[in-house]
C-alpha positions as semicolon CSV with decimal commas, in nm:
position;residue;x (nm);y (nm);z (nm)
1;M;-1,167;-1,225;4,481
2;S;-0,995;-1,198;4,856
3;R;-0,844;-0,903;5,018
4;T;-0,459;-0,914;4,956
5;A;-0,210;-0,694;5,159
6;L;0,141;-0,669;5,036
7;R;0,381;-0,541;5,285
8;S;0,732;-0,394;5,194
9;K;0,959;-0,110;5,359
10;R;0,981;0,032;4,981
11;I;0,695;0,142;4,794
12;Y;0,689;0,358;4,555
13;T;0,303;0,495;4,447
14;G;0,477;0,743;4,206
15;L;0,285;1,036;4,364
16;T;0,637;1,132;4,518
17;A;0,990;1,048;4,510
18;E;0,950;0,906;4,843
19;L;0,945;0,560;4,931
20;T;0,682;0,426;5,195
21;D;0,730;0,185;5,473
22;G;0,389;0,007;5,479
23;Y;0,118;-0,133;5,257
24;V;-0,069;-0,185;4,945
25;I;-0,406;-0,332;5,013
26;W;-0,628;-0,432;4,703
27;E;-0,982;-0,632;4,675
28;D;-1,170;-0,685;4,391
29;G;-0,918;-0,569;4,143
30;K;-0,860;-0,245;4,292
31;I;-0,649;-0,064;4,503
32;L;-0,799;-0,029;4,854
33;F;-0,452;0,138;5,049
34;A;-0,150;0,247;4,980
35;G;0,047;0,408;5,235
36;P;0,210;0,383;5,604
37;A;0,192;0,059;5,809
38;A;0,022;0,209;6,091
39;D;-0,267;0,357;5,876
40;A;-0,325;0,018;5,719
41;E;-0,448;-0,153;6,067
42;P;-0,829;-0,094;6,002
43;L;-0,818;-0,279;5,661
44;L;-0,612;-0,596;5,766
45;D;-0,872;-0,861;5,900
46;P;-0,805;-1,228;5,946
47;Q;-0,915;-1,313;5,638
48;T;-0,677;-1,071;5,440
49;R;-0,386;-1,279;5,240
50;I;-0,058;-1,093;5,354
51;L;0,214;-1,113;5,116
52;A;0,556;-1,004;5,308
53;M;0,811;-0,864;5,051
54;D;1,012;-0,709;5,320
55;D;1,314;-0,507;5,124
56;A;1,141;-0,540;4,730
57;F;1,056;-0,213;4,556
58;V;0,712;-0,209;4,503
59;M;0,582;0,046;4,228
60;P;0,310;0,076;4,005
61;G;0,324;-0,161;3,695
62;F;0,539;-0,046;3,393
63;H;0,354;0,093;3,120
64;D;0,503;0,031;2,769
65;F;0,331;0,282;2,578
66;H;0,527;0,207;2,202
67;V;0,537;-0,173;2,116
68;H;0,464;-0,373;1,790
69;L;0,311;-0,667;1,946
70;L;0,244;-0,929;1,668
71;S;0,566;-0,858;1,488
72;G;0,803;-0,890;1,813
73;A;0,627;-1,218;1,913
74;L;0,712;-1,338;1,595
75;M;1,068;-1,270;1,577
76;E;1,087;-1,414;1,911
77;R;0,954;-1,748;1,747
78;D;1,197;-1,738;1,470
79;G;1,522;-1,575;1,597
80;I;1,615;-1,258;1,732
81;L;1,950;-1,127;1,579
82;R;2,010;-0,791;1,748
83;Y;2,365;-0,916;1,873
84;A;2,500;-1,065;1,567
85;G;2,832;-0,930;1,516
86;S;2,817;-0,981;1,105
87;E;2,625;-1,086;0,846
88;E;2,743;-1,441;0,840
89;E;2,685;-1,517;1,212
90;A;2,313;-1,366;1,197
91;A;2,259;-1,630;0,914
92;K;2,395;-1,893;1,111
93;M;2,196;-1,806;1,423
94;L;1,893;-1,808;1,222
95;W;1,985;-2,135;1,106
96;E;2,046;-2,281;1,432
97;K;1,722;-2,151;1,582
98;N;1,518;-2,331;1,272
99;K;1,732;-2,616;1,153
100;D;1,483;-2,847;1,294
101;R;1,168;-2,711;1,150
102;R;0,983;-2,928;0,920
103;S;0,733;-2,679;0,790
104;K;0,859;-2,501;0,491
105;T;0,632;-2,172;0,618
106;W;0,769;-1,836;0,636
107;I;1,074;-1,771;0,878
108;L;1,021;-1,447;1,010
109;G;1,298;-1,334;1,266
110;G;1,501;-1,017;1,250
111;A;1,606;-0,729;1,476
112;W;1,955;-0,777;1,280
113;D;2,156;-0,437;1,310
114;N;2,405;-0,372;1,008
115;F;2,582;-0,085;1,205
116;R;2,728;-0,381;1,421
117;W;2,893;-0,564;1,136
118;P;3,197;-0,488;0,944
119;G;3,192;-0,178;0,745
120;S;2,828;-0,142;0,831
121;K;2,747;-0,347;0,500
122;L;2,344;-0,413;0,421
123;P;2,279;-0,801;0,387
124;S;2,257;-0,980;0,076
125;R;2,048;-1,309;-0,021
126;E;2,327;-1,508;-0,088
127;S;2,415;-1,534;0,269
128;L;2,088;-1,660;0,353
129;D;2,061;-1,914;0,062
130;Q;2,337;-2,120;0,199
131;Y;2,079;-2,229;0,492
132;F;1,781;-2,165;0,356
133;K;1,729;-2,289;-0,035
134;D;1,360;-2,374;-0,029
135;T;1,226;-2,219;0,250
136;P;1,134;-1,836;0,231
137;V;1,285;-1,594;0,490
138;F;1,187;-1,242;0,570
139;L;1,345;-1,061;0,834
140;L;1,290;-0,697;0,925
141;N;1,589;-0,504;1,061
142;K;1,650;-0,369;1,418
143;E;1,442;-0,043;1,321
144;C;1,165;-0,227;1,121
145;H;1,219;-0,002;0,811
146;G;1,408;-0,265;0,631
147;A;1,398;-0,611;0,528
148;W;1,627;-0,907;0,416
149;A;1,513;-1,136;0,235
150;N;1,643;-1,484;0,080
151;S;1,621;-1,585;-0,301
152;E;1,301;-1,802;-0,212
153;A;1,103;-1,505;-0,047
154;L;1,210;-1,288;-0,375
155;R;1,062;-1,557;-0,599
156;R;0,756;-1,594;-0,415
157;F;0,690;-1,217;-0,457
158;N;0,822;-1,255;-0,817
159;I;1,061;-0,957;-0,771
160;T;1,334;-0,940;-1,054
161;K;1,533;-0,724;-1,206
162;E;1,228;-0,545;-1,393
163;T;1,032;-0,494;-1,082
164;P;1,022;-0,115;-1,031
165;D;1,073;0,033;-0,702
166;P;0,738;0,167;-0,505
167;E;0,702;0,538;-0,417
168;N;0,898;0,608;-0,083
169;G;1,086;0,277;-0,116
170;S;1,340;0,063;-0,259
171;F;1,455;-0,319;-0,394
172;F;1,836;-0,266;-0,349
173;R;2,020;-0,424;-0,647
174;D;2,345;-0,553;-0,744
175;E;2,575;-0,417;-1,029
176;S;2,393;-0,640;-1,285
177;G;2,048;-0,524;-1,152
178;R;1,949;-0,804;-0,940
179;P;1,767;-0,749;-0,634
180;T;2,028;-0,816;-0,340
181;G;1,790;-0,902;-0,090
182;Y;1,760;-0,620;0,092
183;V;1,440;-0,425;0,085
184;H;1,390;-0,066;0,202
185;E;1,108;0,126;0,367
186;A;0,760;0,105;0,191
187;A;0,883;-0,206;-0,068
188;V;0,854;-0,368;0,281
189;I;0,501;-0,317;0,347
190;P;0,320;-0,525;0,095
191;M;0,539;-0,823;0,118
192;L;0,488;-0,816;0,498
193;K;0,097;-0,770;0,473
194;D;0,076;-1,042;0,247
195;I;0,267;-1,286;0,471
196;L;0,073;-1,167;0,790
197;G;-0,229;-1,163;0,605
198;K;-0,224;-1,543;0,565
199;M;-0,197;-1,611;0,929
200;S;-0,521;-1,716;1,124
201;V;-0,689;-1,544;1,394
202;E;-0,619;-1,835;1,651
203;E;-0,231;-1,835;1,546
204;M;-0,197;-1,476;1,572
205;A;-0,364;-1,498;1,945
206;D;-0,123;-1,781;2,036
207;Y;0,152;-1,540;1,959
208;A;0,018;-1,236;2,163
209;E;-0,004;-1,483;2,465
210;S;0,332;-1,561;2,426
211;F;0,429;-1,187;2,424
212;A;0,202;-1,126;2,736
213;E;0,379;-1,409;2,931
214;K;0,707;-1,223;2,819
215;A;0,603;-0,907;2,928
216;N;0,476;-0,999;3,254
217;T;0,812;-1,110;3,337
218;Y;0,960;-0,733;3,294
219;G;0,691;-0,591;3,506
220;I;0,488;-0,503;3,242
221;T;0,112;-0,444;3,285
222;S;0,005;-0,232;3,003
223;V;0,139;-0,170;2,671
224;G;0,044;0,049;2,367
225;D;0,035;-0,141;2,071
226;L;0,074;0,038;1,719
227;P;0,013;-0,125;1,397
228;L;0,336;-0,201;1,174
229;Y;0,258;-0,093;0,842
230;G;-0,142;-0,087;0,911
231;I;-0,119;-0,469;1,019
232;R;-0,409;-0,507;1,313
233;G;-0,441;-0,769;1,570
234;D;-0,738;-0,660;1,763
235;R;-0,927;-1,002;1,645
236;A;-0,675;-1,215;1,807
237;Y;-0,627;-0,969;2,101
238;K;-1,019;-1,027;2,128
239;L;-1,021;-1,387;2,108
240;L;-0,744;-1,401;2,417
241;K;-0,955;-1,194;2,652
242;D;-1,268;-1,356;2,585
243;Q;-1,112;-1,684;2,669
244;G;-0,970;-1,562;2,968
245;R;-0,616;-1,552;2,845
246;L;-0,554;-1,187;2,821
247;K;-0,264;-1,111;3,090
248;V;-0,136;-0,764;2,983
249;R;-0,377;-0,442;2,921
250;I;-0,337;-0,363;2,550
251;N;-0,451;-0,012;2,448
252;F;-0,399;-0,040;2,051
253;C;-0,438;0,199;1,773
254;I;-0,508;0,114;1,414
255;S;-0,400;0,334;1,102
256;L;-0,466;0,678;1,061
257;M;-0,548;0,614;0,676
258;E;-0,839;0,346;0,765
259;N;-1,187;0,422;0,671
260;L;-1,336;0,624;0,933
261;S;-1,647;0,426;0,982
262;D;-1,368;0,135;1,072
263;I;-1,204;0,364;1,334
264;L;-1,548;0,462;1,441
265;E;-1,647;0,116;1,501
266;A;-1,310;-0,014;1,653
267;R;-1,382;0,314;1,914
268;A;-1,725;0,167;2,001
269;E;-1,600;-0,215;2,025
270;Y;-1,306;-0,197;2,242
271;T;-1,392;-0,038;2,556
272;S;-1,265;-0,320;2,818
273;D;-1,025;-0,268;3,110
274;L;-0,785;-0,513;2,933
275;L;-0,861;-0,435;2,558
276;R;-0,915;-0,072;2,479
277;F;-0,884;0,101;2,116
278;I;-0,711;0,460;2,224
279;G;-0,623;0,593;1,848
280;V;-0,472;0,592;1,504
281;K;-0,138;0,599;1,420
282;D;0,060;0,656;1,092
283;F;0,442;0,732;0,959
284;L;0,563;1,099;0,881
285;D;0,916;0,981;0,789
286;G;1,133;0,684;0,817
287;T;1,458;0,719;1,046
288;P;1,785;0,927;1,028
289;M;2,000;0,602;1,034
290;G;1,841;0,550;0,696
291;H;1,832;0,862;0,555
292;T;1,456;0,854;0,535
293;G;1,431;1,081;0,831
294;F;1,273;1,433;0,715
295;M;1,502;1,702;0,811
296;L;1,473;2,082;0,821
297;E;1,819;2,080;0,652
298;P;2,021;1,872;0,450
299;Y;2,199;1,574;0,589
300;T;2,574;1,636;0,695
301;D;2,710;1,336;0,473
302;M;2,425;1,409;0,163
303;P;2,452;1,783;0,117
304;D;2,192;1,812;-0,111
305;F;1,932;1,564;0,075
306;R;1,681;1,569;0,338
307;S;1,425;1,316;0,258
308;K;1,050;1,394;0,236
309;P;0,757;1,339;0,396
310;M;0,558;0,983;0,374
311;I;0,219;1,184;0,401
312;E;0,160;1,522;0,207
313;P;0,104;1,835;0,456
314;E;-0,217;1,951;0,360
315;V;-0,341;1,556;0,337
316;L;-0,190;1,530;0,689
317;K;-0,383;1,829;0,819
318;T;-0,690;1,731;0,679
319;R;-0,714;1,382;0,813
320;V;-0,566;1,489;1,172
321;A;-0,858;1,765;1,185
322;L;-1,084;1,484;1,088
323;M;-0,993;1,283;1,372
324;A;-0,972;1,594;1,593
325;A;-1,370;1,646;1,498
326;N;-1,466;1,293;1,592
327;N;-1,249;1,300;1,925
328;I;-1,013;1,035;1,812
329;K;-0,628;1,056;1,920
330;V;-0,337;1,045;1,647
331;R;-0,012;0,942;1,708
332;L;0,255;1,012;1,435
333;H;0,606;0,857;1,397
334;A;0,840;1,120;1,350
335;C;1,209;1,071;1,388
336;G;1,337;1,375;1,156
337;D;1,303;1,738;1,279
338;A;1,100;1,863;0,991
339;A;0,883;1,558;1,059
340;V;0,842;1,662;1,413
341;R;0,748;2,009;1,316
342;L;0,527;1,851;1,080
343;G;0,325;1,660;1,299
344;L;0,295;1,948;1,519
345;D;0,174;2,185;1,249
346;A;-0,081;1,931;1,190
347;F;-0,201;1,936;1,543
348;A;-0,208;2,298;1,574
349;Y;-0,419;2,333;1,285
350;A;-0,647;2,093;1,426
351;K;-0,700;2,256;1,752
352;E;-0,746;2,572;1,591
353;T;-0,991;2,465;1,350
354;C;-1,211;2,172;1,544
355;K;-1,145;2,349;1,899
356;D;-0,945;2,023;1,952
357;K;-1,047;1,867;2,305
358;D;-0,813;1,713;2,548
359;L;-0,691;1,435;2,305
360;R;-0,367;1,399;2,377
361;H;-0,193;1,360;2,028
362;C;0,135;1,160;2,050
363;I;0,485;1,238;1,852
364;E;0,690;0,905;1,855
365;H;1,053;0,894;1,863
366;I;1,178;1,264;1,807
367;E;1,530;1,156;1,719
368;S;1,585;1,477;1,616
369;I;1,434;1,819;1,675
370;S;1,468;2,205;1,625
371;P;1,489;2,367;1,971
372;D;1,204;2,602;1,814
373;D;0,970;2,338;1,845
374;I;1,061;2,175;2,204
375;G;0,807;2,434;2,387
376;R;0,530;2,364;2,121
377;F;0,468;2,041;2,284
378;G;0,358;2,137;2,618
379;Q;0,181;2,442;2,466
380;L;-0,051;2,195;2,245
381;N;-0,064;1,911;2,522
382;V;0,078;1,664;2,268
383;I;0,284;1,377;2,425
384;P;0,637;1,345;2,356
385;S;0,607;0,955;2,316
386;V;0,980;0,839;2,349
387;Q;1,193;0,531;2,376
388;P;1,494;0,587;2,592
389;D;1,681;0,252;2,497
390;H;1,695;0,403;2,129
391;L;1,989;0,629;2,245
392;P;2,350;0,543;2,164
393;K;2,434;0,197;2,310
394;Y;2,759;0,136;2,195
395;D;3,091;0,275;2,040
396;F;2,974;0,677;2,091
397;D;3,260;0,805;1,890
398;H;3,147;0,635;1,583
399;H;2,763;0,645;1,614
400;P;2,634;0,720;1,240
401;F;2,461;1,046;1,388
402;H;2,807;1,219;1,378
403;R;2,856;1,195;1,026
404;M;2,493;1,212;0,911
405;I;2,352;1,512;1,083
406;G;2,622;1,631;1,270
407;E;2,736;1,759;1,623
408;K;2,482;2,054;1,644
409;R;2,160;1,852;1,552
410;M;2,280;1,580;1,779
411;R;2,246;1,802;2,066
412;Y;1,886;1,779;2,013
413;S;1,832;1,406;1,964
414;W;1,621;1,255;2,244
415;P;1,570;1,594;2,443
416;F;1,409;1,421;2,725
417;R;1,457;1,715;3,014
418;S;1,403;1,984;2,773
419;L;1,072;1,876;2,680
420;A;0,964;1,810;3,041
421;E;1,102;2,147;3,141
422;Q;0,909;2,303;2,918
423;G;0,565;2,150;3,022
424;A;0,563;1,802;2,823
425;V;0,440;1,517;2,983
426;L;0,674;1,227;2,892
427;A;0,546;0,845;2,792
428;F;0,800;0,605;2,805
429;G;0,816;0,275;2,589
430;T;1,061;0,036;2,440
431;D;0,952;0,028;2,070
432;Y;1,002;-0,352;2,100
433;P;1,095;-0,558;1,879
434;V;1,313;-0,241;1,790
435;T;1,471;-0,255;2,133
436;E;1,431;-0,529;2,440
437;L;1,109;-0,538;2,627
438;N;1,294;-0,471;2,947
439;P;1,195;-0,132;3,105
440;L;1,468;-0,104;3,336
441;R;1,707;-0,072;3,031
442;G;1,514;0,211;2,944
443;I;1,536;0,366;3,318
444;Y;1,897;0,357;3,322
445;R;1,962;0,502;2,958
446;A;1,726;0,833;3,079
447;V;1,884;0,862;3,403
448;T;2,259;0,831;3,250
449;R;2,253;0,884;2,901
450;L;2,561;0,620;2,847
451;T;2,628;0,361;2,620
452;D;2,691;0,009;2,769
453;E;3,076;0,106;2,759
454;G;3,005;0,398;2,960
455;E;3,042;0,643;2,722
456;P;3,081;0,950;2,671
457;K;3,217;1,013;3,015
458;D;2,930;1,256;3,133
459;G;2,650;1,084;2,934
460;F;2,545;1,201;2,585
461;S;2,414;1,564;2,596
462;P;2,402;1,523;2,979
463;D;2,174;1,819;3,031
464;E;1,901;1,604;2,901
465;R;1,944;1,312;3,198
466;L;1,628;1,281;3,408
467;S;1,589;1,195;3,763
468;V;1,485;0,831;3,871
469;H;1,164;0,974;3,947
470;Q;1,084;1,151;3,622
471;S;1,188;0,825;3,446
472;L;0,992;0,589;3,657
473;K;0,682;0,845;3,621
474;A;0,723;0,844;3,242
475;Y;0,707;0,471;3,250
476;T;0,395;0,446;3,428
477;A;0,165;0,756;3,520
478;G;0,336;0,942;3,218
479;S;0,207;0,648;2,974
480;A;-0,154;0,597;3,150
481;Y;-0,192;0,985;3,082
482;A;-0,103;0,929;2,744
483;A;-0,365;0,647;2,674
484;G;-0,601;0,851;2,858
485;R;-0,625;0,630;3,161
486;E;-0,444;0,834;3,425
487;T;-0,779;0,762;3,659
488;E;-0,738;0,359;3,646
489;T;-0,363;0,300;3,641
490;G;-0,012;0,469;3,697
491;I;-0,025;0,541;4,051
492;L;-0,076;0,327;4,347
493;Y;-0,375;0,494;4,481
494;P;-0,709;0,389;4,618
495;G;-0,950;0,328;4,349
496;M;-0,686;0,235;4,119
497;L;-0,661;-0,081;3,918
498;A;-0,420;-0,302;4,106
499;D;-0,134;-0,341;3,852
500;L;0,158;-0,374;4,051
501;T;0,529;-0,440;3,993
502;V;0,775;-0,589;4,250
503;L;1,148;-0,565;4,198
504;A;1,413;-0,748;4,378
505;G;1,603;-0,386;4,351
506;N;1,580;-0,019;4,436
507;P;1,627;0,173;4,122
508;F;1,704;0,509;4,328
509;D;1,987;0,314;4,471
510;C;2,125;0,136;4,137
511;A;2,006;0,344;3,864
512;L;2,344;0,425;3,757
513;D;2,483;0,052;3,752
514;R;2,440;-0,078;3,435
515;E;2,487;-0,419;3,538
516;K;2,231;-0,404;3,799
517;M;1,962;-0,232;3,630
518;F;1,996;-0,446;3,287
519;N;2,001;-0,770;3,542
520;M;1,706;-0,688;3,814
521;K;1,496;-0,953;3,882
522;V;1,090;-0,895;3,888
523;L;0,954;-1,067;4,185
524;M;0,615;-1,042;4,101
525;T;0,384;-0,883;3,854
526;V;0,002;-0,816;3,932
527;V;-0,270;-0,702;3,688
528;G;-0,604;-0,617;3,824
529;G;-0,539;-0,816;4,148
530;E;-0,394;-1,129;3,960
531;T;-0,086;-1,264;4,015
532;V;0,032;-1,308;3,679
533;Y;0,379;-1,375;3,732
534;G;0,602;-1,469;4,021
535;G;0,460;-1,416;4,339
């Protein structure tokens, strides 16, 4: 691979907040130089390919540390319903997207959000049945903790009035006891596993490739792929890598509850720069928005209820300790404050009993936390893996958290700055397809803590705002550190992999401008020295 030099007046290496007027030079997939123009001259020979990017903003490639790759790719194919304003509009949007399909195979769009709909009403099978009588439809909601199914889907799974609810899940029912079509939490899992389990590796690989192409358009060079309900995609990713079609680095996890032998086998098999096993993941709770987040105190609007953990505490401690004893990172979904504490307690137990090494375990989301637990992240070197675009995005005054958990607990929702100031290394992601894949939306949200309407005036819990530099670091070096890859990616420095993103605008100048951030163009994305987008 020939030597390439990228010339720009605005190079953000990630080492400091200062921008450099100079060059980034790479060869054979690795960076040779990143610094001032005057110091680059010895490396510029007549054969060097020079890319003049002028005033463009050059930075390390974005590393989205939390995505659900396959489910997101499937939703993109059949229809993203995130911005539908009602159940009827969502059903019609899905029909418009799929009306010309001749196949009667499953329709698996989703990302619908009933909190955007009149009265926040949950959807029913009837609205889908108007358009899809013989084709089964199964649509994960925005948070991927519930699903909307039509009558044909319920029929194929033999879900009737007599079907019992599973533990930690339910089939919502109408007054006569018939399933409405809304499926909640653990009831989703076997249905989704069955649907995806019938998909071939080649078909999954095609979806994964389409995801990588989409990620590259947003300047994303690495992702942390997490299994949704234990569904694995590593064979599909390997097929892409072996065929030279994988254009984004995938650092993936599998389920915490898989057999230890299978976990160790995955660790031994997937060690390449492009495709790497980095640990295991599981759910400790659901989400406060669904009253399934595990809380220390009861919900404000349900005074006798605080939900419960999805894994028994003693089982969790034993399992995490087993992983730690085998040098395996654990990532735990924890949205409620009690779930966050439960996860930290398990990590503390592993550290004490197994002499836990520098595994950089992760707590995912942290939508609510007791202030007493914030400092424990830094003390235990546990990574807060957080998604800034989960912050309230519209109609702040009527956000469900006000009535569900109350103002006192809302103060400690997504407490980014407090975590960082008390010694934690933040890793940013999107939780795609829960939110859009665009990292610049997350940067804007972390810096301003404003909704799309600019509410509240000074931002939600404004003392939790981050600087642009802190936010960019969390989306690059922070995620690389969390993945154990800080010596390879995350900054522009000699010896690092040549993963770069070139933006048309400068986030330091326009991070407070929602329109400019959300619509900023990515001019080029480079993975391992190869231009995979733009150029």
